[in-house]
N, C-alpha and C positions, 0 to 999 in steps of 0.2 A: 277287241283290239284297240290299242291306244291311238289317240288322234295324232297324226303326223304333223308336227309344227310347220307352219307356213307363214308367209308375210302378209297375206291378204285373205279376207273371208267375205263371202256373200251369204247372208242369212236373212231370215224373214219371220214375219208373224202372220199366222192365219187365224181369222176370227171375224166376228160381226161388230160393226160400229167401233172400229179400233183406231179411228183417226186421231183421238186425243192421246194415244199411248205414248208413254215416255220411254218405252223399251229401246227404240232406235237410238235416242240420245245417250241412254245409259251405256249401251254396248259400244257405240262408236267413240264416245269420249274415253272410256277405259282402254279401248284398243289404241287410240291416239297416244295415250300416255305410255303405253307399252311398246310404242314404235311399230304398231301394226296398222294395216288399212282394213277397216271393217265397213262394209256397205250393208245396212239393215233396211229391208224393204217391208212395207205393210201390204198384206194380201187380204183385202177386205171383201168378204163374200157378198156384202150388201152392194158395194160399188161394182162388183163383177156381175151382179144380178143372178147369183146362184145360191142354192140352199146349203145347209151344213153337210148334207150327204155328199157334196162335191169334194169334201176334204181329201179323199183318196186320190182323185185326179190331180188335185193341186199339189199334193205331196210328190206324186210321180213326176209332175212337170218340173217342180223345183229340183228334184234329183237329176233329171235329164239336163237341166239348164246349168248345172254345176254348183248349186247351193251347197254350202258346208253343213247347213242344218236349218231347223225351223223351230220357232216357238209356236205353240198351239193354245188358243184361248177359247172362251165361250163363243159358240155352243158346240165346239168340235172336239173337246178333250177326250170324250169317251168314244165318239164315232170314229176317231182316227185309228183306234187300236187295231181293228181288223185289217187295216191296210198296211201294217208294218211287218217287217221281216223278223224282228226280235224285240223283246222287251227287257228292261232291267228288272231285277227282282222287285223293286219298289213299285214300278209301274204295273207290273203283272199283278201284284197284290191289290193295287188300287183299282185296276181296270180303267185307268185314266192316264193320259200322257199330256204333258205340256212342253216337252222338248224332244225334238227328233234330230238325231245326228246321222249323217250319211257316211257310211264306212264301206269302202270297196263296193259301191253300188247297192249296198243294203241300207234300209231305213230302220234305225234302232230307236225305240221309244224309251224315254226317261220321264221321271216326275220330280221336278225341283220345287214344286209347291209345298211338299211335306217339310223338307229341310228349311225352306224359305219362311214358312209360317212359324215353325218351331223357333227359329232364331229370332224372329221379330217379336213373338210372344214373350220369350224369355227376357228379351231386352226391354220391352215396354211394360210388362206386367209381372215383374219378379215377385215371388213370394205370395201371390194371391191364392186363396183356397181353391182346390180343384176336385173336391169330392163329388159334387153334383154339377155337371155341365150340360147345358142345353145348346144344341146346335140347330140353327134354322137353315135348311138347304142341304140337299143330298146329291147334288150334281157333281161334275168333275172336280171343281174346287172343294166342294163339301167333303168328298171322299178323302182328299189330301189333308184337309185341316182336321178332320176327325181322327185320322191316323196320327197326325202330329200331336193332338191333345192327349191321346192315350200314351204315346211315346213319352210325353212330358210328365206323365204320372197321374192323369185324371182318373178318378175312381170309377166313374160311370158317365158315359156320354149318351144322352137321349136325343135322337135325330128326329126333327120335325120337317116334313116336306109337303108341298101341295099335292104331290103324287105319292100316296101312301105306300105303294108297291116299291117305289124307289128308295124310300126311307127304310123299309123293312129289309130290302136287299143289302143296303149298306150296313145296317145294324148286324145282320147275319154274317156278313164278311168280316166285320170288326170282331165279333165274338169268336170267329174261327181263328183270326190272327192273334188276338190278345187274351183269349180265354172267356169262358161262359160268364155272362152277367156284367161284362164291361160295357156293353152297348145295348140300347133298346130303341125302338121306333115308336113314334106317337103321331096321331092325327093333329092337324092344326087346331081343332077345337079344344085340345088339351093344353095348348101353349100357355094360357094364363095361369093355370094351376101349376104347371111345371116351373114357370119362371118365379112363382111365389116362393118356392122352396129351393131354388137353384143358387149356387155360388156365382155362376157367371153364364153369359150367353155368347156364342160365336155366331156371327152372321155371315152366311156363305151363299147368298143368292145375288142376282144382278140388281136388285132393288137398291136405289141410291146412286147408281151410275147416271151419267148425264142423260142417257137415253131412257132410263127407267127411274125417274125421280120418285121420292117419297120414303115412307117408313115401312119396314117389313112387318111390323106389328104395332099395336096402339102404344102411344107414349106413356100412358098410365101404367103399363106393365113394368116400367123401369123404376128402380128404387136405389137409393145411395149405396146399399151394401152389395149390389149386383154389378160385377165387372162386365164390360162389353168389349169384345174383340171383333173388329170389322175386317172384311176381306177386300171390299171395294176401295180403290185408291184414286179414281177420277170421278168426282172431286175428292181431294184428300179428306176434307171435312164433310162427310156425308150428313144427311139429315139425322141419321141414327146417331152418329158420333156427336154431333152438335147437341142434339136433344139429351143424350145420355150424360154428357158433361154438365149441361145445365141442371140436370136432376141429381148431380152429385156422384155419378158413377165414375169409377176408374175406367179408363178406356185405352185401347190401342187402335190406331187407324191402320189402313191397309198399305201404307207406304213402305213400312219395313219389309213386309212380305214381298212386295213388288221388287224391292232392291235385292234382298237376299236370294230370291229365286232367280233373278237375273244374273247375279254373281255366280251362282252354281251353274247356270246355263252357259255363261261365258267360259267357264272352266271346261265344260264338255265340248263346246265348239272349238276352242283354241288350244286346249291342253296347257294353258297358262293360268297362273294363280292371280285372280283379280284382287284388287284392294277394296274391300267392302266399305271401309270408312270413307274413301274418296267417292264411291258411288252413292253412299248415303248423303254426303254433302251435295253432290250434283243434284240428286233427287229433291232435297229440301229446297234448294234455290229455285229449281224449275217449278215445283209444286206451289211455292209461295208466289210465283209470278215475278220474282226479282230477276230472273234470267230466262231468256227464250230457249226452248229445246234445240233450236237450230244454231245457237251460239257455239263458239269454238270451245274446245275442251279446256284450254288453259293449262 
């Protein structure tokens, strides 16, 4: 069912350590420019003192309180699925949800990470080789970006995760969706050998976030002919992006994905078409620190 247009919206974000999120400002500013009133609230499970398994209760509470919808982030994107009434085809294929829309009392799950990452990658790394791609991370974001890479034409995506079973499950799902041989799983001890012959690497774990600083793998595995795509966007220049650029790699940071997935979520929440270029400009100013997220939309 299509979203019924209205003049004001209450939406939120459920996740862990989400205080630095720019999602509230991105949504509220775009709403302001479209003559809408949007209140975007952070629902941080750490601040609430609850675990990620509480996501179902939080979704139900938001629905009962009149929220129009929710964004869902780490570590709840997969756990939330069982608590929803329906899923979009994309979300069902992924087994992960980052956007929930409340329609007639029902909670419907979507995934805008796929389209968000694809748009950001195509914009930031056009024409790079895609025959052999290695992806580090098989969680909720990992499922989305792996689907996006294959949709963009990657020949083969090899998924590496600290939990081998999770990597194998994602690879099997990708093979079912895109055809045999398009995906494989590998243990972390094979990462060095895989990167030595890869065209590029996609990083899709929380490593590099403010609460999880550091590199996801040793810097010496980076070489100039290897492109690097990052999912983390706070900070915008993660240690991986900074190190990869210093070693001559072509890179794309996580900012574009953050903006394009937010634009797609805005469309789902409001039924209105967002201006992605304006949202990219907003994000760039806030990420550089030249404008505070609480500042007026202008």
